C-alpha positions in Angstrom: 137.3 144.8 78.8 138.5 143.7 82.2 140.3 140.5 83.2 138.7 138.5 86.0 140.8 137.0 88.4 141.4 133.0 88.7 139.6 133.0 91.8 136.4 134.6 90.5 136.6 132.5 87.2 136.8 129.2 89.1 133.5 130.6 91.4 131.9 131.4 87.9 132.4 128.0 86.7 131.2 126.2 90.2 128.1 128.2 90.2 127.6 127.9 86.6 127.7 123.9 86.6 125.1 123.9 89.6 122.8 125.8 88.0 123.2 123.7 84.7 122.5 120.5 87.0 119.5 122.1 88.7 118.1 122.5 85.2 119.0 119.2 83.8 116.0 116.6 84.2 116.7 113.9 86.7 119.5 111.2 85.2 118.6 107.4 84.9 120.0 107.0 88.0 117.4 109.2 90.1 114.6 107.7 88.2 115.3 104.1 88.7 113.6 101.8 91.4 112.8 98.3 91.3 110.7 95.5 93.2 109.7 91.9 93.1 107.1 90.7 95.4 105.8 86.9 95.9 102.0 87.4 96.2 101.0 84.4 98.2 103.6 84.4 100.9 104.1 88.4 100.9 108.0 87.8 100.5 109.8 90.8 99.0 112.6 89.1 96.5 114.3 92.1 95.2 113.9 95.8 96.1 115.8 98.9 95.1 114.5 102.5 95.7 111.3 100.3 96.6 109.8 103.5 98.8 111.2 106.5 96.5 108.7 108.6 94.9 108.7 108.2 91.2 106.4 109.6 88.5 104.1 106.7 87.6 103.6 107.7 83.7 100.8 105.5 82.3 100.9 103.2 85.1 98.7 105.7 86.2 96.1 104.0 83.9 96.2 100.8 86.1 94.3 102.9 88.9 92.3 104.6 86.1 91.1 101.0 85.3 90.6 100.1 88.8 87.9 102.6 88.9 86.5 101.7 85.8 86.1 98.0 86.9 84.4 99.2 90.2 82.1 101.6 88.5 81.3 98.2 86.1 80.6 96.2 89.6 78.4 98.8 91.1 76.4 99.5 88.2 77.4 102.9 87.5 78.8 101.9 84.2 78.2 99.1 81.7 80.3 97.6 78.9 77.8 98.6 76.1 77.4 102.2 77.2 78.6 105.1 75.1 80.7 107.7 76.7 80.6 111.1 75.2 84.2 112.8 73.9 84.6 116.5 75.4 86.7 118.8 73.7 89.1 118.5 76.4 89.4 114.9 76.1 89.8 114.9 72.3 92.9 117.7 72.8 95.0 115.3 74.8 98.6 114.8 73.7 99.6 111.2 72.4 99.6 108.3 73.1 95.8 109.0 71.7 93.2 106.9 70.0 92.3 110.2 68.0 88.6 110.7 69.3 87.0 113.9 68.2 84.4 116.1 70.2 81.0 115.1 70.3 81.9 111.6 69.5 81.1 108.5 71.7 83.3 105.4 72.6 82.0 102.0 74.3 83.0 101.3 78.0 84.3 97.9 76.6 86.2 99.5 73.8 87.8 102.2 76.3 88.8 99.3 78.5 90.7 97.9 75.7 92.0 101.2 74.3 93.5 102.0 77.9 95.1 98.6 78.1 96.6 98.4 74.7 97.1 101.7 73.0 97.5 103.5 76.4 95.3 106.3 75.1 95.3 109.4 76.9 92.2 110.7 75.4 90.1 107.6 76.6 91.4 108.0 80.3 90.0 111.7 80.2 86.7 110.3 78.5 86.3 107.8 81.4 87.5 109.9 84.1 84.8 112.7 82.9 82.2 110.0 82.8 82.7 108.7 86.0 84.0 111.7 88.1 82.2 114.5 85.9 85.5 116.1 85.9 89.2 114.7 85.3 90.5 116.7 88.5 87.4 115.3 90.9 88.4 111.7 89.3 91.8 112.2 90.3 90.9 113.0 93.8 88.7 110.1 94.0 91.8 108.0 92.8 94.0 109.1 95.5 91.4 108.4 97.9 90.8 104.7 96.6 94.5 104.3 96.3 94.9 105.1 100.2 92.0 102.6 100.9 94.1 99.9 99.0 97.5 101.1 101.2 99.4 102.8 98.6 100.4 105.2 101.2 102.8 107.1 99.1 100.8 107.8 95.8 98.9 110.9 94.6 97.1 111.2 91.1 96.3 114.6 89.3 95.0 113.0 86.4 93.8 109.7 84.9 96.4 109.7 81.9 100.0 109.7 83.7 101.0 112.8 81.6 103.4 114.5 83.5 102.3 116.6 86.7 105.3 117.1 89.4 102.9 116.0 92.1 101.8 112.9 90.7 103.8 110.3 92.4 104.0 106.8 93.5 106.6 104.2 94.5 107.7 100.7 93.3 106.1 99.4 96.4 102.5 100.9 95.7 102.6 99.9 92.2 102.9 96.3 93.4 100.3 96.7 95.8 98.1 98.0 93.2 98.7 95.4 90.8 97.8 92.8 93.6 94.4 94.8 94.3 93.3 95.0 90.5 93.5 91.2 90.3 92.5 90.4 93.6 89.1 92.4 93.4 88.3 92.0 89.8 89.4 88.6 88.6 87.3 88.7 85.7 87.8 92.0 84.6 91.8 91.4 85.2 92.1 89.3 82.1 91.5 92.5 79.8 95.3 93.0 80.8 96.2 90.2 78.6 94.8 91.5 75.2 97.3 91.2 72.8 95.7 93.5 70.2 92.9 95.8 69.6 91.1 97.1 66.8 89.2 100.1 66.8 87.7 102.0 63.4 89.7 100.0 61.4 93.1 100.3 63.1 94.8 97.5 65.1 96.8 98.4 68.2 99.2 96.2 69.7 99.9 95.7 73.4 102.9 97.8 74.5 103.5 95.0 77.3 105.8 93.1 75.4 106.4 90.6 78.1 103.0 89.1 76.9 103.3 85.9 75.0 107.1 86.3 75.1 108.0 85.7 78.7 106.7 82.4 80.2 103.5 83.1 82.4 103.1 86.7 82.1 99.2 87.9 82.2 99.3 91.6 82.9 99.9 94.4 83.9 101.1 97.9 82.3 104.1 100.0 80.7 104.2 103.4 81.0 106.8 106.4 79.8 107.3 109.9 80.2 110.4 111.9 80.0 110.4 112.4 83.9 110.2 109.1 84.8 111.7 106.9 82.1 110.4 103.6 80.8 108.2 101.9 83.5 106.6 98.7 83.8 104.6 96.6 86.1 104.4 92.8 85.4 102.1 90.0 86.7 103.7 86.5 86.0 102.5 83.1 87.4 104.5 79.7 87.2 103.5 76.5 88.8 101.2 78.4 91.2 103.7 81.0 91.9 102.7 84.2 91.2 105.2 87.2 91.4 104.5 91.2 90.7 107.7 93.1 89.2 108.1 96.7 89.0 110.8 98.5 87.0 110.9 102.5 87.2 113.4 104.4 85.0 114.5 102.2 82.2 116.5 104.0 79.2 114.6 101.9 76.7 111.7 99.9 76.5 113.9 97.2 75.7 116.6 97.6 78.4 113.5 97.9 80.9 112.2 94.5 79.8 115.2 92.9 79.6 115.7 94.0 83.5 112.6 93.0 84.3 113.1 89.6 83.0 116.3 89.0 85.0 114.6 90.2 88.3 111.6 88.0 87.7 113.6 85.2 86.6 115.9 85.2 90.0 112.7 86.1 92.1 111.5 82.8 90.8 114.4 80.8 91.9 114.9 82.7 95.0 111.0 81.9 95.9 111.3 78.4 95.0 114.5 78.1 97.5 112.4 79.8 100.1 109.8 77.2 99.7 112.1 74.4 100.0 113.7 75.6 103.2 110.7 76.4 104.9 108.6 73.1 103.9 107.4 70.9 106.7 105.9 67.8 105.7 102.5 66.9 107.3 102.4 64.7 110.1 101.7 61.1 108.8 97.9 60.3 109.3 97.3 56.7 110.3 95.1 54.9 108.4 92.6 52.6 110.6 92.9 49.2 109.5 90.0 47.3 108.1 89.4 44.9 111.1 89.8 47.9 113.9 87.0 49.7 111.8 84.8 46.8 112.0 82.0 46.6 114.8 82.2 43.4 117.0 79.4 41.3 115.6 77.7 38.1 117.1 79.0 35.1 115.8 77.2 33.8 112.9 77.2 30.5 110.9 79.1 31.5 108.0 82.8 30.7 107.7 85.1 33.3 109.4 87.0 33.8 106.4 84.4 34.5 104.0 82.8 36.9 106.6 86.1 38.8 106.9 86.4 39.1 103.0 82.9 40.4 102.4 82.9 43.1 105.1 86.3 43.9 104.3 85.5 45.0 100.8 82.4 46.9 102.0 84.6 48.4 104.6 87.7 49.6 102.2 85.9 52.1 100.5 83.9 53.4 103.4 87.2 53.7 105.6 89.3 55.4 102.9 86.6 58.0 101.9 86.3 58.8 105.2 90.0 59.0 106.1 90.7 61.1 102.6 87.9 63.5 102.7 88.6 67.0 104.0 92.2 66.2 103.5 92.4 68.8 100.3 90.3 71.7 99.6 90.4 74.6 96.8 91.0 78.6 97.1 89.0 80.6 95.1 90.9 83.7 95.3 92.2 85.9 97.9 90.7 89.4 98.6 90.7 92.9 99.9 87.5 92.5 102.4 85.9 89.2 103.9 82.9 89.9 102.2 84.6 89.6 98.9 86.0 86.1 99.8 82.5 85.2 101.2 80.8 85.9 97.7 83.4 83.9 95.9 82.8 80.8 98.1 79.1 81.4 97.2 79.9 81.5 93.7 82.0 78.6 93.4 79.3 76.7 95.2 76.8 78.1 92.7 78.9 77.0 89.6 79.6 73.3 91.1 76.6 72.5 93.8 76.9 68.7 93.5 80.6 68.9 94.5 80.8 71.8 96.7 77.7 72.3 98.4 78.7 69.7 101.4 82.3 71.4 101.6 83.1 73.7 104.3 83.9 77.2 103.3 86.6 79.0 105.0 87.8 82.6 105.0 91.4 83.0 106.3 92.9 86.3 107.0 96.3 87.3 106.1 97.1 90.0 108.4 100.9 89.7 108.8 101.2 92.0 105.5 100.7 95.8 104.7 97.5 95.1 103.5 95.1 92.4 104.9 94.2 89.7 102.4 91.4 87.1 102.9 91.7 83.7 101.5 88.3 81.9 100.1 88.9 78.5 100.5 86.5 75.2 100.8 87.5 71.9 102.2 86.5 68.3 102.2 87.3 67.0 99.0 89.9 64.2 97.5 92.9 65.5 95.8 91.7 64.3 92.4 88.3 66.2 93.1 90.2 69.2 94.1 92.1 69.5 91.2 88.9 68.5 89.1 87.3 71.5 90.7 89.4 73.7 89.7 89.6 72.9 86.1 85.9 73.4 86.2 86.1 76.5 88.1 89.1 78.1 85.8 86.8 77.3 82.8 84.3 79.4 84.3 86.7 82.1 84.8 86.9 81.9 88.5 90.5 81.6 90.1 91.1 78.6 91.6 94.1 76.5 93.5 94.0 72.9 94.9 95.3 73.1 98.5 96.0 70.4 100.8 94.5 70.6 104.4 96.7 73.4 106.5 98.7 74.3 103.2 
């Protein structure tokens, strides 16, 4: 055998290494991305490769569930409707519920299976029920994503099983997390489901931050080899809600740990920003009792008694007039002005005695990628506002007490 020269040997080695690196899957560094957003202020608190395209894996099912919730709201689906299982759905690879061709599954069970088990067979079932085929459903998913401001996202299936064309970004996933909670506040509660029992088997939620990281109420995990371990989390503490996104974790445990770290730092940073930007309201001069009393004709009654009597009646009147309108409630923030108006009408319908006389306002926040419309009602005392929010939350309507101008 002829011996090859040293130069040729080096060239062969270089080309061999290049070919090997090309054939290798992306390493952890190229899969990684992370993002933390303060929902109310729109402040980005942490960002690493936020706009780099990544494979969503089962984070895709957040969009699938958005489409399901939208179909429920429009009447295309109902929670007790049974959906047929096709051969294609039954043949999806794990993670799966183990559905068989010809079976049916209730929509409400399908939702819980997607949230907890992240079942790929169930994702195909709902895709075919809504879109006719999974491909047409994926096209509709992508179109809806564009409408929601997910400018760098494309879906090719409903499950998140790997397709090189199925891509998103950390920023887009944060936008989706905001949209699904904003547009479907009642259905969003499904993401806090800790476990789900179906056909005698119980499935625990893959999102291990639920019940273990204070304030977590959703959203979803995901994993395929091409993406690493992904997670979108929504966490609220003391009225501050943060959305965290992590792509490319080397394990579920390390991903969760990193998410805790960036969210904990995010809450500290959000508080620092609020303190630095806080501007106390200008003091409102409370009119004196004597200044509020109309001059009266002299009466025979002794003057001290007259002042005392009028003062005791006028105190409540002046106090009520001064305080009313200084507080209100926010009953959600929505993607459209119409949804915000509906929320105001819903709140008034639930608590007509307290809210029918309030002033409803839809405030548009346009200094962000996607406009948000805040639904607010003003004309309450502070105690009334807090009481109203407790009542509305018990009735599953989002509510936050807010001072006028706050």
